N, C-alpha and C positions, 0 to 999 in steps of 0.2 A: 504494500500500500504506500502510495506517495504521501508526502506530508499534507499537500493541499486537499487530497481526497478525504481527509478526516473531517473537514469542515463541511459536513454533508447536509446540515439542517439550516443552512443560510438561505434566507429569501425575504422579500418585502412582506411586511405584515399584511394579511388579507389576500395575498396572492396577486397575480399580474393584473395591472390596470386599476385596482381599487384606489391607489394613492395618486393617480394621474391628476395633475393640476394642483396638487397640494404644495405648500411652501417648503416642505421637507419630506424626505422619505425615511420612514422608520423601518429598519430591518430587524429580523429576529434570527437567532442562531444558537447552536450548541457552543461549548468551549472545549478546546483541545490544546494542550500546551505546546505540541510540536508543530502547530500550524504557523507558517510565517505571516507576518503582518501584511504581506502582499496578497494574501488570499482574501482579504477583506476589501469591500468598496471604500472609496474615499469617505471619511466620516468626520463629523465635527464633535461627536460625543459617543461614549459607550456607557450604558447603564447596566452594570453587572449585578444581578439579583442574588448571587450566591452568598452564603455565610462567609464570615471572615476566615474560618478554618478551611473552607473549601478553596478560597482564593489563595491562601497560604500554601496549600497542598498542590494546587494546579494554578499557577499564576496565569493571568490572561495575557495572550500575546501582545495585546495593545495596552497593557497595564501601565506602561511608562509614557503613553501618548497624552498630549494635551486633550482634555475633555473626557478622560476616563474617570468614571465614578463608581465606587463600590456602594451599592444601595441595597443591602440585604432585605429581601422581601419578608423573610421569617423573623418575627419578633422573638429574640432569645429569652425574653421574660415570660413567654406564654407556653404552657404545657400543651403538647399536641393532643388531638382529640382521641387518638388511640382507636379502640374497637368500635367506638361510636361512629366512626367515619372510615369505612373500609374501602369501598369503591372510589375510583378517582373522582367521579362527579360529586360524591359526598365530601371528599377531602377538599376539593376546590371550593365548594359552597361554604364549608367551614372556614376556609382561609379568608373569605370575603369579610368576615367579622373578626376572626381571631388575629389576622395579620393585616388589618385595614391600615395601620400606620405605615407598614412597609409598602403596601400597594399605593397609598397616597404619595409617599416619598418617591417611588419609582415614576409615577405619572407626572409629578412635579418636575423631576429631573428631565424627563422627555420634553415637557412643555417649555422648560428654560433653555433648551438647546435650539439655537437658531437654524442650524443646518441639519444635514442628514445624521441620523443617530441609530445606533445598534442597541437593542435590548437583548440580554442573554442570561442564561443560567448554565447549568451543567449540560443537560441534554437539549435545552431549548424547546422543551415540550410542556412541562408542568407550570412552573412559575412564569416562565416566558409566555406560555400558552394562555394563562389567565390575563396577563397584561395585554397581550395581543388581541384577545377576544374582546376585551373592554374597548380597546382603541378601534378595532374594526367596526364594531357595532356603533360606536360614537360617530364614526365617519359615514354611517349609513349602509353598511353591509347587511345583507339579509342574514337571518339566523342560519340558513343553509350554507351560505358562504363562510360564515364564522366557523361552522362545524367542519367544512371541507378544509379550511386553512389549518385547523388543529390536526385533522387526520393526515394531512400531508407529511407530518413528522414520522409516520409509520415507515414510509419509504426512505426518508432522510436518515433514519436511525436504524435501518435494518441490520447493518453490519455491527453496530454497537450493541444492539439487542441480542444478536447471535452470540457475541462474546460474553455478554452478561449471563445468558442462559447456560453457556458452557461451563461456567464456574459457580453457578447458583447452587446453594444448599437448600433452597426452598422454592421449588419451581412454581408452586401455586402463588406465592407472594410476588415472585418475579413476573408472572403472567398478569397479575393485577396492576403492577407498576408500569408494565409495558403496554397495556391496553390503550389503543389510540384510534378511536372511531368517532365520527362526527357527533353522535348522540351525547357523548360526554360533555362537550362544550355547549351544545345547544341546550342541554339541561341546565347548565350554569346560567346562561343568558336568560332562559325562561324564569329561573329563580330570581335573578336580579330584577327583572321587569315586573314580576309579580309582587315582590316585596317593596321595591323603591320606585316603581313606576317606569323607570327608564335607566339606562346606563348613566346618563347625566344626573339623574336623581341620586344614584348610588355615589357618584363622584362627589356631589355636594355633601352627602351624608358623611363621607370619610374626611371632609374638611377642605376640599378643593374650592377655591373661589370661582366665581363666574369667569373672571379673566383667565385663570389658569385652565379652566375647562375649554374656553374659547381658543387658547393658545395651542391646545392639542390638535 
């Protein structure tokens, strides 16, 4: 495998065409330490959603670049839901409230970046997927398109998933973590809109101002 082939989950949020005409392009991606900076598009900002220990273990290839920001989505002070949230859609719905501070900080960091920006985590599927879904829906994407953009990670991460399965000691748990179908994220968006009325309503609830929401 070449170094550049490892950055397999890089693409514009929402898929081709959704961001046409917008003032910036927001990309989403996985993170792999051996990928050269040249594998990335020209960027004005990087919003890395990983925990500090993850960043220390696998430094981001653009970590020394101007505009790189570590913005952990997970609140280290919050205990995870555990058995109460097993399936991915249940976990993501739980994050909307449990880790709302990290979600707000990530969205603010994107809004504050004037040019093109990358949002990323480890696989570019879960934490990045939630942020990407909120953005795509905010930009007017249909729920079907939001789901398709999420599910596209299944192809992007196929080799990574195969490596994980090969060393897994709990294939059932690995299967849950690797599940990547549209219904997961369409369920999350349906929950957001049922509880808060809209993605914008949720963004306001977690503390974003009208100006910040508009800047997204």
